N, C-alpha and C positions, 0 to 999 in steps of 0.2 A: 239704579238711575236710568231714566228713560232718555233716549237720544232724539232730539228734535232738530231737524235740518231746516234752516230758514234762509231763503234767498234775500240777500241785502239789495234792496231796490236802488240804493244810492251808488252801487258799484256796477259798472258795465262789464259784463263777462265777455271776454274776447276769445271765444272758442277757436276761431281760426288761427290765432297766434299759438294756442296750445298744440293744435295739430301740426303746425310748422315745426314746433319744438320737438315733437315726437318723431317727425321725419328726420330731423337732424340726429336725434339719438339713435335711430335705427341705422343711419349711415355710419355713425361712430362704432356701433356694435359690429357692423360688417368689417370695418377697417381693423378693429382690434381682435377680431375672431372670437367675440364673446356673444353669448345669448342676449337678446334684447331685454329679457327680464332682468338680467344683471345690471344693465345700464339704467333701466327704469328705476330699479331699487336704489341705485346710487343717486339718481336725480331726486327721488322722493325724499330720501334721507337728507340730502343737501338742502332742499327747499324748506323742509321742516326745521332743520337746525338754524338756517339763516333767518327764518321768520321769528323763531323764539328769541334769537339774539337781538333782533331789531325791536320788538315790542315787549319783550319779557313776559310773554303770554303763552298760553297753551295752544298748540296748533296740531292739525292732522292733515295729511295729504293722502288723497286717494286717486287711483288710476283706473280709468274705464277702458277696458280692452276693446269693447264694441265700437266706441267713438274715437278711441285713441287720444283722450284728453286727460288732463290733470286738474284736480280740484283741491284748493287750499281752504281749510276751514279753521276759524277761530272758535275755540271751545270755551264757553262760559257757563257758570253754575247759577241756577235760579235761586234767589234769596229774597227775604223781606226787606232788608236794609243793605244797601251796597256799600262796602268798605274799600274794595279794590275794583275799579271799573274795568281793568284789563282782564280780570278773571271772573267777575260776577256781573249779574244782571238782575234787576228787580222783577218781581212777579208781574206787575202791571205791564212793563215793557215787553216781557217775554210773552204774556198772553196776547198782547197787541200783534206781535210778530208771528206767534204760533198759538192759536187757540187750543186750550186744553193743557197748557203747561202748568205744572205745579212746582211747589218749592222742593228743591233737591234734584230737579231734572237738569240735564246738560243740554245746552242749546248750541248747535253747530251753525255758525254764521259763515257763509262762503265769502272768501276774499279773492281779489284779483291778484294773480301772481306778479303781473307787471308793475304793481304798486309797491313792491318790496324795496325798490331803490337800487342805486348803483352799488353801494357798499354791500348790501345783502346779496346782490347778484354776483359780486366778486367772491364773496365768501362761499356762495353755493358752487361757483366754478372750482374753487380750490378743493372743496369737499368731493365734488364729482370726480375731479382728476385723481384724488387720493384713492377713492373707492375703486375706480377703474384699474389703477395700478395694482391694488391689492387683489382684485379679481384676476388680472393677468398673471400675477405671481402664483396664485393658487392654481390657475389653469396649467401653468408650466410644471409646477410641482406634481400635480395629479397625473399629467401626461407622461412625464419621464419616470416617475416613481413606479409606474406599472411596467416600464420597459427595463428595469434593472436586470442585468444578466444578458442583455442583447448587445449585439455589435452594431455600433452607429458609425455613420460616415459624415465627415465634416471637412471644412477647410480651415487652415491655420489663419487666425485673425491677427495675432501678435505673439511674440516670444518674449516673456518677461521672466519672472521667477519660475513659472511653468509655461506651458503652451496653452494659449486661449484658442479654443476651437469653436467656430461658428457652425451651429447645427441647423440654421435656417430660422427657427422661431425662438431660439435660446442660445446662450453661450455656455460652453463647458470648459473645464480646466483639466489638463493632463499634467499632473505634478511630476517633478523630476524623478522622484523615486519610482514612478510608474512608467518611466520611459526606458526603452531598450538601450543598453549601453552602446555608445558609438553612433547613435542616431542624431541627425541634425535636421532642423526644420526651418523653413523660411515662409514668409507671408504668402498665402495663396496655395500652399501645398495641400493636396488631398490626403486625408488621414483616416484610418479605420482603427477603432479601439472599442474596448468593452466598457459598457456603462455599469459601474460598480456601486454607486451610491448617489442619492439626491438628498440634500440637507436644506431645510427651511431655516433661513436666518431669523434670529429674534430681533435684530436691529432694523428691520424693515428693508433689507437688501433683497436682491433677487435670489431665488434658490440656487444653491451651489451644486452643480452637476459634476461628479468626479468620474474621470475616465482612467483606463489602465490598459497597457500593452504588455505587461510583464507577468500577469497572473496566469495560473494554469487554465482557468476557465476560458481565457481568450483563445488559447490553442485548441481547446475542445470545440468552441463555437466555429472556429475556422474549418476544422475537419467536418463538422456538421454541414457547413455551407458548401464545401467542395466535394464531399463524398455523399452521394444520394443514399447509398446503402446504410449509412449511419443515421441519416435523418429518417429513413423508413423503419429503422429498428432491426434490420437484417444483421448488421455488424454492430457490436456493442463495444464501447470504450470502457475497459476494465480499470484503467489507472493511468495517471499522468505524472511525470516528474520532469521539472523544467529548470534549467539554468539560463535565464533570458540572455540572448545574444550569443550563447555558447553552444549548448547541446540540450536536446530534449529527448525523453523516452516515453513512448506511449504504448500501452498494452491493449490489444484488440482481440476479440473472439467473435465467431460467427455462429448464429443460431441455425443456419442452413448449411448442411454438409457440402452442398454444391457451390458454395461461395467461399472463395479464399479471402480471409479478412485482410491479410497483408497486401495481396494484389489489388483488392478493391481500394485500399487507401493510397497505394502508389499510383494507380491509374495506368492507362495506356502510355507506354514509354515515359512513365514518370510525370505525366502532365499534371495530375492532381497534387502530388506532393511538391512539385516544383513551384506551383502557384503559392502554396503556403510558405515555402522557404523564401520566396521573393518578398512576400508580405512581412516576414520576420527578419528581413535584411540579412539573409544568408545563414540563419541559425540551423545547425545540423539537427536532423530528426531521425531517431531510430524507432522503427515500428516493429514491435515484438508480438508474436502470436502467444496469447495467454495460455497458461497451463496451471492446473490445480496441484501439480507435484512441485514442491519447492525447489528441488535440485534441478529439474528441467527448466523451470521458470528463471532461476538465477543464471543458469548456463546460457539461456537465450538473451537475458537482459544485459549481461556483461559484454555483449557485442560492442565493438568490432573484434575483441579478443576471442579466441577459441578455447573452450574448456576441455581439458583432457579427462578429468575425472572430478566427481563431486560426491560429498558425503554430508549427511544431515544429522544434526544434534537437536532432536525435538525438545529436549529439556531446556536448553538455553536459547532455542530459536536461532540457531546458527547453522550456516551452510559453509563448509570448507570446500574450496575449489582449487584445482591444480591446473596451471597453465604452463606453456613452454617458456623457457628462460628468456627468449627474445620477445615475448609478448607480455611479460610481467608489467612493464611500464605502460603498455597500451591498455591493459585491463584496469590498472589503477587510474589512469588518465592524468591530465594536467591538474595539479593541486588536488588530486583525488576526486576530480569531477565525475569520472565515469563510475567509480565505486560508490560515491555518494548518491548519484542518481539511481543506481541499481538498488540500493538499500531503500530509498524513498518509494520506488515503484513496487518492489516486491514485499516490503514490510518485513524483511528478514535480514538479520545481521550476516555478514559474510567475512570469511578469512581467505585471502588470496595468497598462495605460495607458488613458487616456481618448481619445476621438476627437479632441479638440482637440490633445492632446499628439502624437498620431500625425500629424496634418496639419502641425503645427509642425516635427516631425522630418523629414517629407517635404520641406517647403519649405526647410529648412536643407540637406538633401541636394541639392536643386535648385541652391541658391546655390553650394555647393561645386563641383558639377559644371560649372555655367555659368562660374564664375570660372576653373576649370581649363581649360575650352574656350577662353575668351578669352585666357588665358595662352599656350596652345598656338598659337592663331591669330596672336597677336602675334609669337611666335618664328618662325613660318613666314613671315610677311611680312618680318621682318628678314632671314631667310636668303635670301629671294627678292631683296630689295633689294641684298644683298651680291653675289649671283650675277649680276645683270644687267650691271653694268660689266664683269665678267670676260668674259661672253658677247660683248658688243660689241667688246671688244678682240680677242678671238679671231676674230670675223667680219671686222674690218678687216684683220687680218694675212692672212686667207685671200684677201681681195679683192686685196690688193697682190701676193701671190704669183701669183694667176691673171693679173693684168695683165702682170706681168713675163714670164710664160710665153708669153702671146699675142704680146708684142712680139718676143721672141726667135724665135718660130716665123715671124712675118712677115718678119723679116730674113733668115732662112735660105732661104725659098722664096717670093720675090715673084712669080715667073712663075706658079706654081701658083695663087696667090690671085687673080691677074688673070683667069686662065682660069675660075676658079670664079665670079667675079662676072659674066662674060659669059654663062655658062650660066644663071645665075639670072635675069638680065634677059631672056634670050630666052624663057624658059619662063613668065614671069609672065603673059603675056597668055593662054596656053592654060589656066592653072590658075584664072584669075579666074572664068570662066564656070561651071566645074565647082563651084568653092567656093560660088558664090552659090546654085546649085541645091540643093546639099547643105544649106546653111544654112537655106534656106526649109523644106525637108522636116523638118529637126530642130526648127525652131521650132514647126511645126504639131503634131508628135508631142508635144513637151513641153507645149503648151497642152492637148491632149486628155488627157494623163496627169494633169495638175494638176486639171482639171475632174473627172475620175473620182475622184481622191483626195479632193477636197472633198465630193463626193456621198457617198462611203463614210464620211467623218468625220461628216457631218451625220446619216446613218442610225445610226451608232454612238452619237452623243450623244443622239438621240431614244430609242433603246433603253435607254441608261443612265438617262435621265430617267424613262422609264416604269418601269423596275425600281426606281428610287429612290422613286418615288411609291407604287408598289403594294406593295412588300415592306417589312416591318418591319426595323429594323436588327438585324444579327446580334450575338450575344454572342461576343466574342472572348476566347480564352484567351491567357495570357502567351506561349505558344509561337507563336501565330499573328501576334502583333504585331511590326511592324518598327521599333518605337520604340527597341529596343535598339541599332539602328545609329547613333543619336545619340550623340555623345561623352559618356562617363561616365554613361550612363543605367543606373539600378539597378532592381531588381524592384519595390520599394515605390513608386517614382516612376511606373513603368509602370502599376501597379495603380490609382493615383489618376487617371491620365489616362484609362485605360479606363473607370473608374467615371464620370468626368466626360463621357464620350461622345467621346473622341479616341483610338480604338484604333490609328490608323495615322498615318504622317507626312503623308499626303495630307490627312487631316482637319484637321491643324494648319495646313497650308499654305492650305487653303480658309477657315480661320476668321480672326477678327479678334482684336485685343487685348481688346476688350470681351467677346468670347465666352469667352476663357480666364479673364478676371477673374471673370465670372459663375459659373465652375466652381470658384471657391475658390482661384485661384492669384494670387499677388502680381503687381502691375502690372509691376514691373521684371523679374521672372522670366518673366512672360508675353511681354514684348517680346523677351527674349533667346531664349526657347524658340521663338518664331515666326521669328526671324532664323535660328536654327540649322536649323530645318525647311526654310525657303525656300532657304537656301544649299545644303543637302544635296539637296533636290529639284531645284534648278537644275543642280547638278553631275551628277546622274543623268540629267537630260533632255539 
């Protein structure tokens, strides 16, 4: 279909009124903070809908940017016979208005907007208002949806089921679940929170902007704001675990050796960290230097408690730590807070035991090992007692067989035996002198060798005593200790003996029961341990 535009000569076009309308729309656009194009589109849609509702006809509205005017056109189709005057026009009338028009063409006849009437104007006003509000809602949604994850500042508008915060061009909500426990707000208070979500309502309401002050990301953003090294990437945040209003733990690492990550976060005289603590209403914050070694990381993260020793079980992803008896409660924390935060930060399970509990466990292991050793020794003695009569019986049978063999031999060859006895008697006298001379020489040599050995032993003992007096005792590792040769000895038992100053079996053999008791070992265990060491040492000697 061809489009033919015809100026209706019966209608006076008031362009100056259209220009005044556009000026008003531009002013509205500035007040609402929306582009003029959005307002113009709303007006065009409103005029078109209002005109259609008035005349039940087809209309089109066009906007000329050059002149800043609006044009309203009634659209009619060229036909031979008119059945609906509002939608159709005959060929003759169309050719009169527009030469060259043919059947099937659409003729656009311009109408004056001011002739729409009061009712149509009121309808257009409602539509314009609705379109402008929809545009404002979309603008707010797009603006704050891009800012999700940022910290925003506003003032408390009212306190209802949650806290309504005025952000200037929009209102946000801080739900109760996202408020730090113990915080109270009143109208006009300044508040800083993390923008977590923006939801567009399907019921035509304004977008819902959700804020939070309890999430871990809020603490991270505060550190990025207060610590320039974090914003620049020199110091990295490796992990965060937070109990809002109580305590938080944050792990930091530095990519520059010359920058102390913990010191950078604390600031001069604690200025940076104190600013964050004030914002969080006194929440305690532990800053931990990150480590890739699980035992070191857990030992640092369990602060303020101090770890005496730590061991790792890579199979079950568990770290066992030992703390002093008076710091056990401090390591666990109120309602397990400190331990839970440590697990969340390090991603490792932890077992916390006190020093006394560790010693009790080691002593219990000693008892089990020693009782097992006694049981094995008793079984060995019983087996030896059973085997001795059997050996004696076997020996007696062997002697009887030998005696019978000798008797038979003597009976078979008596003459040979007599000759042998004579030879022995004749040679006894010649051998005696030689034997005496050789025996004397051997005795002298043995005495000299024994004296030389005693002198060597005395020199070695003197050197050993000098070394013992001059040198300090060495620190033994588990691999260097021979205590594992004792029956049933385990690693934790060996560690306690090494710490007590008994790294070798020889040290236990040279000690007394009182020495072992003074090292923290039970008296019964000390006696059994000393017996085992002496028996093993005697067997080796």
